[in-house]
Phi, psi and omega in degrees: 000136182267146177214159180268139178250134182253164176098198186285344181265020185293330182276349181289129181263134173255175181290328182254007181260150178250129179289125180289177181302139180299334178295339179296329182282344183296330182277346180293133177086006179296321182289345179266351178283161179245147179265148173266123181231159177254124180283133177267338176227154179289136181226142177294143176069358177246304181159184180267165180298135180094349180279152175261123181230163177256130178225165178287147182301321181294321179295320178292315185292321187266332186243306188287314185291315180298328181268004181056038176275341180207157177230156179300151181278080178240152183306320182297312181291323179298319179294315181298317181295318180295322179292320179296320180295327177294322183282307190270337180232077178296155181293135180284128179270122181283126179264128178261116181257127178274129177264110181260123179295140181282138177269173179296326179295318178297318180296319180296322177296318178297317179297318180296318179298316180295320180295317178297320180295319179294321185285327185270340184273163175238122181271131181245126178243135178252126183235152176284153181250160174266186179293333181269016181059041176245164180291128182292312178237129181293154181276125182255174179298315182299322179293320178294318179299317179296320180290325177297318179294323183283314186274322186253352181058041177236130180264119175232164178259157177301334179291340180283350180255136175258094182224091184297319179232148177298150181277123186238025180220157176279152178137191180254139182225159171240116180261118179296144180254137176259092180251161180302145182291342180290343178279116183290140178278149175294163181296134177085003180251141178262332179202160175283143180216149179253122179279132186226134178236125177253123181228168183285150177284000000 
């Protein structure tokens, strides 16, 4: 009686065994082959969107295909994916930015612009009051520096402000600025000053 033998010894002939049809061997190893698929989205450890990769048939059938993460590598799908990538993912144009070192004249212009902005603007601070209508917490240099950066978009250091004691009253004040002497003063001015108004919240 003839019977089929499975496994790695299928080709071994015995004295009483009959070798089956050669077409029977064509199906052997199908599950070990890999499919070529086109990824529709970038995936870790597999590749980027639009690339052709090889995956196991079960992984493609059970995971990639139901979630539309990949399509079979057929001319029709390859054309569709390439057209979609042209529409939805245009090629990024690399911009080359030249870094030009700033000269002393450019820096002086920036300093002058910042000094004019500080001198012409009025900084408004809102503070909480006590029962006696006094400022609850006095205004310090660090608070003024933070407000200048927030309201006027100018970066200064606490050393640039001449404020011997914190301001502890409501009203308008002029805080002298200590800026480099190389920055020319406008006509009729003796020094740069920051106008400051402290009002109730």
